[in-house]
N, C-alpha and C positions, 0 to 999 in steps of 0.2 A: 478467137476472142477479138477484142474490139479494134485492134490494129490490122486485122486480117480480113479477108472476105467473110461475109456474114455466114453464120451457122444458125439456122432456125430449126425448131422441132415442132412437128405437127402431130397432135394426138388424134388418131383416126378412130372416132367413135367414143361415145360416152353414154352409159346407162345410168340415169339419175338414181340415187339410192344404193346402187350396187357398185359403181365405179368412182364415187366421189373421192375417196381417199387415194385411190390409185392415180386418177387423173391429176389430183393436186400434187402427188409425188413425182409424176412425170414433169410437171412444171418446175417444182423445186429442184429436182435433179438437173434439169436442163440449165437452170440459173446457176446452181452451185458449181457445175462442171464445165462452164465455159461457153454455152450457147448464148446468142444475143437476144433471142426472143422465143416464145412458145405460142403456137396457134392452137386454140382449143375449139371443140364443137360449140355451137351457140347455146346448147343446153347445159353447159358446164360453168355457168356464171359464178357459183360459189367457189369453185376451184380458182377461177380468175381472181376473185377478190382476195383469197388467201395468199396466192403467189404475189400479188401486188402489195399486200400488207407486209409480207416478209421482205420484199425488195425495199419497201419504204423504211423498215426498221434496220435491216442488215446491209443495205447498200445495193448499188447497181453500177452501171445501167443495165436494165433488163426489161424487155417489153412483153406484154401479155395481150393477146387478141382473141376475139371470138369470131367464128365464121359459120355460116350455114351452108357453105359451098366447099366442102373438103376436097372433092374430086377436082373441081375447077381450080382450086388453089394449087394442087399438085400439078395439074396440066399446064398452068400458066407460070410455074416457077421458072425463073431465068437463071439456071444453074444446074447443078447435079442433084438428083434425087436418090437418097439412100433409104431403102426400106428395111427396117430391122425385123427379121423373121427367123424363127428356128429352122426354116426350110432353105435358107439362103446359103451362099458361099461362106466358107469359114472366114471369120474376121481376120485371122492371122494370114490368110492367103491374099486378102485384098487391101489391108490397111495401108500399105505403102503406096499403092495406086491412088487410093482415096485421099491420102495426105498430100500427095503430089498435085492432084487436081485442085485441092482446096487452096493451094498457094495462089491461084489466080481466079478461082470460081466459087461463088456462094454455094453452100450445101443446105438442102432441106432434108432433115432426118424424119422419116415417117415411122411413128410408133403406134402399133395397133392397139385397139381396145377390144371391141367385139369383132366378129368375123370380118376380115379385110377382103374386099372383092378382088377378083383376079386382075382387074384393070390396073390396080395399084402395083401388082407384081410386074405387069407388062410395061407400065410407064416408068418404073424405077430404072435408073442407070445401074444401080447395084442393089441386089437383094442380099442382105448380109445376116448371117447367123453368128451370134456371139457364142452360142453352143447349139448343137443340133439336138438338144434335149429340151423338154418343157421347162420353162423358167419364167420369171417375172419380166415384164417389159421394162420396168424401172431398172432392174439389174442389167438388162441388155443395153439400155441407153447409157447407163453409167460406164460400163466397160467400153462401149464404142467411143464415147466422148474422151475418155482417158487415153484410148489408143490414138484417136484423131489428134489430140493436142500433145501427145507424148509426155503427159504429166505436167506440162507447163501451167495448166489451169489451176493446179493446187497452190501456186504461189501468187495468184491474182490479188490485186489490191481493189477494194470496194470503195466507191465514191458515195458521198452523202449518206453515210450510215449513221443511225442513232445509237447503235450498239455494236460492240466488237467482242468476239469471244477470244479470251486469252488462253492458249493451250496450256494444260496442266496435266501432270501425271495422274493426279487424283483430284477429285472435287470439280467445282464449276466456278468459272470467273467470267463475268460479262461486265465490260466497262463502256463508258462513253468514249468514242474516238477522240484522240488527242489527249485523253487523260493519262497521267503517268501510270506506271505499272502498279502503283500502290492505291489506285482508285478503288472505289467501293466494290466489295465482293457482292455478288448477287446470286441467289439460288436461281438457276434457270428453270423456267417452267416449260411444259411440253410445247407451248406455242411461243416460246421465247421470242 
């Protein structure tokens, strides 16, 4: 998170029309669970706009970038590269090592979309499987970030938010930050 070395998430591949929602969710999950920024393929402009909109409404800081050079971005990363793949080493076997490395070194987490070329596996310092069963890349990213930050990301405070969700056992409550607990109840919409 922001007082530690950077954690960036790179979405490797995006098929317009097919991956729009998944790519957006990679960005939203990266933001919500402690990463500092997400790098998306250059053809994922709609996902970039959505993640920036959510960051503007619910707070940051969080960066969103587009690139047409995914392989070069990985090769030029000055830090540790973690590639999330169901074929990798078990997360429970490497999480302590990755957490220790992150104390002093930035981490780039590569999350696949379409087929990831073998050079990504070779360039990664860690190929990590959250489970060695087929699963969603969004689920893998969420579990990995939670393990990396050891749950600390769940207590994060968000800056410059227009809205804040007030946890409730039932119902929905969204208020303006700084408003007292009795501020206006609002029914959250899907794009809240």
